C-alpha positions, 0 to 999 in steps of 0.5 A: 475841630475833628482833628483836635477831637482825634488827637484827644482820643489818641492821647487818651488811648496812649495815656491809658495804655502806655506800658503796652505801646511805649515801644511803638510811641518811641518808634513813631517819635524817631520816625517823625524826628528823621522826617523833620530833619530831612525836611529841614535839610531839604528846605535849607538847601533849596533856600540857601544854595538854590541850584545845588539844593543839597547840604549834608547833615554836618553843614546844617547847624552852620547854616542855621547859625549863620541865619541867626547871626549878628545883623541877620534878623533870622533871614536866610543867607544867600551866597549866590546873590549877585550884588553881595559877595559876603553873604551877610544881610545888610540893613543899609543895603536893603534900604531898611535903615 
């Protein structure tokens, strides 16, 4: 509850002094965006590539699109799984159908 109260006070302060602190708000938003993209790249690399664990920024959209592809159901695509070489989720192979 205190977190919500603090966010309300911060939001009220920002709303009343927006002209003064607009640059700081954009800077904070840019830093938050960079940290979020880095965390997404790290989590995606560790989930999909296991031991290698790192993907580049240009590979990130491809891996996210593969995870939400046809018959994937939003599950991660494991390329290093010993029983599947195609890398695509199969409901039949997983015993779901």
